Residue, then its C-alpha position, 0 to 999 in steps of 0.5 A: m107618189k106623182a109617178n102613180a095616178r092613185t096616189r098623184g094628188k091626194s093629201f095622207e099619212v101613212r106608217c111603214e115596215i118595209w122588208v129589203d133584199p140582199k140586192g135592194h129589192v122590196t119584198r115585203v110592205e106592210l102599213a103599220k099605220p094606213s092612211g084610212d083611204a083603202d085605193i090610196d093603201a093598196a097603191l102604197r103596198n102594191e105599186v109604189l112602195p115594191r117599185l123603190a130603188l133602194p141600195a143594198p143594205a147592210s148584211d147585219m141590218p134588221m128588217p123592216v125597215k121601218g118609214h114615215i110618209t106624208a103627201r101634202l098638196q102643194q097650193 
């Protein structure tokens, strides 16, 4: 999150669903519970999560992978 100017320094919480292809590339992202900030949500959907480097999933792994992301400001 720190690498993206639109999410850096922001506090938010989202629940996401991510589809991963056999090579570990993220092919689709949906926010099941968005943050409430349209700019952060767009950055997560279109910039941050699609660029994740993930290991190849098991061939029988059901999609989507469901996750919960919490970002907090460090004091």
